[in-house]
C-alpha positions as CSV (number, residue, x, y, z in Angstrom):
1,C,-7.8,25.0,15.2
2,V,-11.5,24.7,15.1
3,A,-13.8,25.3,12.1
4,T,-17.5,25.5,12.2
5,S,-20.3,26.0,9.7
6,V,-24.0,26.6,10.1
7,V,-26.0,23.5,9.4
8,V,-29.8,23.8,9.7
9,G,-29.6,26.6,12.2
10,S,-26.8,25.0,14.3
11,F,-23.0,24.8,14.2
12,K,-21.2,21.8,12.9
13,D,-17.6,21.2,14.1
14,W,-15.7,19.9,11.1
15,Y,-12.8,19.0,13.5
16,S,-14.8,16.7,15.7
17,K,-13.6,13.1,15.4
18,T,-16.7,11.6,13.9
19,V,-15.2,9.3,11.3
20,F,-14.7,5.9,13.0
21,K,-14.0,8.0,16.2
22,T,-10.5,8.6,14.7
23,G,-10.7,11.1,11.9
24,H,-12.2,14.5,11.2
25,T,-12.8,16.1,7.9
26,G,-11.6,19.7,8.5
27,F,-13.9,20.9,5.7
28,P,-16.9,19.5,3.9
29,P,-15.6,16.5,1.9
30,E,-16.6,15.4,-1.6
31,K,-17.7,12.0,-0.4
32,D,-18.0,10.5,-3.9
33,G,-14.5,11.5,-4.8
34,P,-11.4,9.2,-4.9
35,I,-9.5,11.2,-2.4
36,Y,-12.1,10.9,0.3
37,Y,-12.6,7.2,-0.5
38,A,-8.8,6.6,0.0
39,W,-8.8,8.6,3.3
40,H,-12.0,7.0,4.6
41,S,-10.7,3.5,3.9
42,M,-7.5,4.4,5.7
43,I,-9.3,5.8,8.7
44,G,-11.5,2.6,8.8
45,R,-8.5,0.4,9.1
46,I,-7.2,2.4,12.0
47,G,-10.6,3.0,13.7
48,H,-11.8,-0.6,13.6
49,K,-8.4,-1.9,15.0
50,P,-8.8,-5.2,13.2
51,E,-6.8,-8.4,13.8
52,G,-3.8,-9.2,11.7
53,R,-1.3,-6.8,10.2
54,Y,-3.4,-3.7,11.0
55,R,-3.8,-4.5,14.7
56,D,-1.0,-2.1,15.8
57,A,-1.5,0.3,12.9
58,N,-1.5,4.0,13.5
59,L,-1.6,7.3,11.7
60,S,-0.1,10.8,12.0
61,P,-2.1,13.7,13.3
62,M,-1.9,15.3,9.9
63,F,-3.5,12.2,8.2
64,S,-6.3,12.0,10.8
65,C,-7.7,15.1,9.1
66,Y,-9.2,14.7,5.7
67,Q,-8.5,18.4,4.8
68,E,-4.7,17.9,5.4
69,F,-4.7,14.5,3.7
70,Y,-6.4,16.1,0.7
71,Y,-3.7,18.8,0.4
72,W,-1.0,16.1,0.7
73,Y,-2.7,13.9,-1.9
74,K,-3.0,16.8,-4.4
75,K,0.7,17.6,-3.9
76,E,1.7,13.9,-4.4
77,E,-0.4,13.1,-7.5
78,R,1.5,13.6,-10.7
79,V,-1.5,13.3,-12.9
80,N,-4.6,15.1,-11.7
81,G,-7.6,12.8,-11.5
82,Y,-5.6,9.6,-11.9
83,K,-7.0,6.8,-9.6
84,Y,-4.1,6.2,-7.3
85,Q,-3.8,3.9,-4.3
86,V,-2.2,5.0,-1.0
87,D,0.8,2.9,-0.1
88,K,2.3,3.0,3.4
89,D,5.1,0.5,3.1
90,L,7.5,1.6,0.3
91,F,9.0,4.4,2.4
92,A,8.3,2.8,5.8
93,T,11.1,2.6,8.4
94,S,9.2,0.1,10.6
95,E,7.3,-3.1,10.1
96,T,4.4,-1.6,12.1
97,P,1.9,-0.1,9.7
98,Y,2.0,3.7,10.0
99,Y,0.1,6.1,7.8
100,S,1.8,9.5,7.6
101,E,2.9,12.2,5.2
102,D,6.5,10.8,5.5
103,T,5.8,7.1,5.0
104,C,3.0,7.1,2.4
105,C,3.1,7.6,-1.4
106,L,0.7,7.3,-4.3
107,L,0.9,4.2,-6.6
108,P,-1.0,2.8,-9.5
109,K,-3.0,-0.2,-8.5
110,A,-0.9,-2.6,-10.5
111,I,2.3,-1.6,-8.6
112,N,0.6,-1.5,-5.2
113,V,-0.8,-5.0,-5.7
114,S,2.6,-6.4,-6.8
115,L,4.1,-5.0,-3.6
116,A,1.2,-6.1,-1.4
117,E,2.6,-9.4,-0.1
118,R,6.2,-8.4,0.2
119,S,6.4,-9.1,3.9
120,R,4.7,-12.5,3.9
121,P,6.6,-15.7,3.8
122,K,6.2,-17.7,0.6
123,Q,5.4,-21.3,0.6
124,I,7.9,-23.7,-1.0
125,F,7.1,-27.3,-1.8
126,K,9.3,-30.3,-2.4
127,A,8.4,-32.9,-5.0
128,F,10.6,-35.6,-6.6
129,G,13.7,-34.2,-5.0
130,K,13.1,-30.6,-6.3
131,Y,11.8,-27.5,-4.7
132,Y,9.3,-25.1,-6.2
133,I,7.5,-22.0,-5.0
134,S,3.7,-21.6,-4.5
135,T,2.3,-18.9,-6.8
136,N,-1.0,-18.8,-4.9
137,K,-3.0,-17.5,-7.8
138,G,-1.4,-19.9,-10.3
139,G,0.4,-17.9,-13.0
140,E,1.9,-15.1,-10.9
141,L,5.3,-16.0,-12.4
142,G,3.9,-16.2,-15.9
143,L,4.6,-19.9,-16.5
144,S,3.5,-23.2,-14.9
145,D,5.0,-24.3,-11.5
146,E,6.9,-27.1,-13.3
147,S,9.1,-24.5,-15.0
148,Y,10.4,-23.3,-11.6
149,H,12.0,-26.4,-9.9
150,F,15.2,-25.8,-8.1
151,E,17.8,-27.9,-6.2
152,T,17.5,-26.0,-2.9
153,P,14.8,-23.8,-1.3
154,D,17.3,-20.9,-1.1
155,D,17.7,-21.0,-4.9
156,C,14.0,-21.1,-5.2
157,I,13.3,-18.0,-3.0
158,Q,16.2,-16.1,-4.6
159,F,14.6,-16.7,-8.0
160,Y,11.3,-15.5,-6.8
161,N,12.8,-12.3,-5.2
162,D,14.7,-11.6,-8.4
163,F,11.6,-12.1,-10.5
164,K,9.5,-9.8,-8.3
165,R,12.1,-7.1,-8.7
166,M,12.2,-7.5,-12.5
167,K,8.4,-7.3,-12.5
168,I,8.5,-4.0,-10.5
169,L,11.0,-2.5,-12.9
170,H,8.8,-3.4,-15.8
171,L,5.8,-1.8,-14.1
172,V,7.8,1.4,-13.3
173,D,8.6,1.8,-16.9
174,E,5.0,1.2,-17.9
175,Y,3.6,3.7,-15.4
176,K,6.5,6.2,-15.3
177,D,4.3,9.0,-16.6
178,V,2.0,8.9,-13.5
179,L,4.6,8.4,-10.8
180,M,6.5,11.1,-9.0
181,P,10.3,11.1,-9.4
182,H,11.1,10.2,-5.8
183,V,8.7,7.3,-6.0
184,I,10.3,6.1,-9.3
185,N,13.7,6.2,-7.6
186,R,12.6,4.3,-4.6
187,L,11.0,1.6,-6.7
188,K,14.1,1.2,-8.9
189,D,16.2,0.7,-5.8
190,Y,13.7,-1.6,-4.1
191,T,14.7,-5.2,-3.4
192,F,12.5,-8.1,-2.3
193,N,13.7,-10.2,0.6
194,H,10.9,-12.7,1.0
195,E,11.4,-15.4,3.6
196,Y,10.0,-18.8,3.0
197,E,8.4,-21.8,4.7
198,L,8.6,-25.4,3.6
199,V,5.3,-27.1,3.2
């Protein structure tokens, strides 16, 4: 369908793909609001077609329209006005990034960040005959690297995957009041399967 409105004596087509040549607003958006910010950021990742994990990213026809995205967002938010982040991977059925009403959900930032690197190989180092995992930001696991030395790299990555799962369960309990029931259930069943690379 096509919607128009009078703007300075002319007609404006709110369904024209004017946002990164990929998205259309459907109705006049509240550009300072968190929902428009989330949608605009998503459209930007698709419209710019950047290198890396978003190179082959795509989105559903419904999500290309801010109006439809807005209605989906309002339906998915458990707490009105809470500053959620849109996650596209928790319910994904493919490794190719796809933004849609079926693959996306709303998460608190703390949970989304914790899940963010789940598809990237973790670096494992060997020192003095033991293996330990890189925590990147130093302290991701809560203790020093020296506390996490293992006999084999497989033991090391298994410990890391188990730790990440325990961390998610802790965050689910902390944020259960702002999460939708189906999201809570998916997070509780979620397991990490990080691969590793020896450095």
